[in-house]
Structures are given as structure tokens and as C-alpha cells.
C-alpha positions in Angstrom: 9.5 -18.2 16.5 7.7 -16.7 19.4 4.5 -14.8 19.3 6.2 -11.6 20.3 8.7 -11.9 17.4 5.8 -12.5 15.0 4.0 -9.4 16.3 7.3 -7.3 16.1 7.8 -8.6 12.5 4.3 -7.6 11.4 4.7 -4.2 13.0 8.0 -3.7 11.2 6.5 -4.9 8.0 3.8 -2.3 8.3 6.3 0.4 9.1 8.2 -0.5 6.0 4.9 -0.3 3.9 4.2 3.1 5.4 7.8 4.3 4.7 7.3 3.2 1.1 4.0 5.1 0.8 5.6 8.2 2.3 8.7 8.1 0.2 8.9 11.0 -2.3 10.5 8.9 -5.0 7.8 6.2 -4.7 5.1 8.8 -4.9 6.8 10.5 -8.0 7.2 7.2 -9.8 3.7 6.0 -9.1 2.3 9.4 -10.4 4.6 9.3 -13.4 3.3 5.8 -14.3 -0.3 6.9 -13.9 0.3 9.9 -16.0 2.0 7.8 -18.7 -0.9 5.4 -18.7 -3.4 8.2 -18.9 -1.6 9.8 -21.9 -1.4 6.4 -23.6 -5.1 5.9 -23.0 -5.9 9.4 -24.4 -4.0 8.5 -27.6 -6.2 5.5 -28.3 -9.2 5.6 -30.5 -12.6 5.1 -28.9 -12.9 2.0 -31.1 -9.7 0.4 -29.6 -11.7 -1.2 -26.7 -9.1 -3.9 -25.9 -6.2 -1.4 -25.7 -8.3 1.0 -23.6 -9.3 -1.9 -21.3 -5.7 -2.8 -20.9 -4.8 0.8 -19.7 -7.8 0.7 -17.3 -6.5 -2.6 -15.9 -3.0 -1.2 -15.5 -4.5 1.8 -13.5 -6.5 -0.6 -11.4 -3.4 -2.7 -10.6 -1.5 0.4 -9.5 -4.4 1.4 -7.3 -4.5 -2.1 -5.8 -0.8 -1.9 -5.0 -1.2 1.3 -3.2 -4.3 0.0 -1.4 -2.5 -3.1 -0.2 0.4 -1.1 1.1 -2.0 1.1 3.0 -3.8 -2.0 4.4 -0.5 -3.5 5.6 0.5 -0.1 7.2 -2.8 0.4 8.8 -3.1 -3.1 10.2 0.4 -2.9 11.7 -0.5 0.4 13.3 -3.6 -1.1 14.9 -1.6 -4.1 16.0 1.0 -1.9 17.6 -1.7 0.1 19.5 -3.4 -3.1 20.7 0.0 -4.5 21.8 0.8 -1.4 23.7 -2.6 -1.4 25.3 -2.1 -5.0 26.4 1.3 -4.3 27.9 0.0 -1.2 29.7 -3.0 -3.2 31.1 -0.7 -6.0 32.2 1.6 -3.6 34.1 -1.4 -2.3 36.0 -2.4 -5.8 37.2 
């Protein structure tokens, strides 16, 4: 696989990540899951430390998923800008 194909694949991967993040269904599902976890957490007793910790870890995992998608999308955008800049500079040579 050529370097250009790898770059194109990474950019496409990032665009897909951004499309997921912008998708209304994805946003609604993520928010619904967070709301469900929060409700479940509120229904636990303060003495149920293990159960409360589990809900906290679930929220952390969801946040990590979103963070990773943003990182992929942002990195691909930066790669695209750098690639365009290289192409533009090479045309001027």
C-alpha cells in the first residue's frame, strides 16, 4: 500500500469518526445511556460503594469513547491540512 493510500485511509477514517460524532442518533443514544447510568447511580445507597464505582467507571468509559473519536477526527483533519499544504507547496516549486 502506498503512502498516499495510507494517508487517504487515515483521513477517511477520521471523517467517519466525525460523522459518527455529528450523527443525531449517536448523540441521542450516548445521552440516553449517560442518563440511564446517572439514574441508576442516584438509586443506589451511599453505602453501595462498589455499585456506585461501577456506574462511575461506565461513565468514564463512555467519555473515553467520545474522546477517542474526537482525537481520530481531529488528527485526520490536521493530516488533511498538512497534506494539502504539502501539495500546494510542491506545485509552487
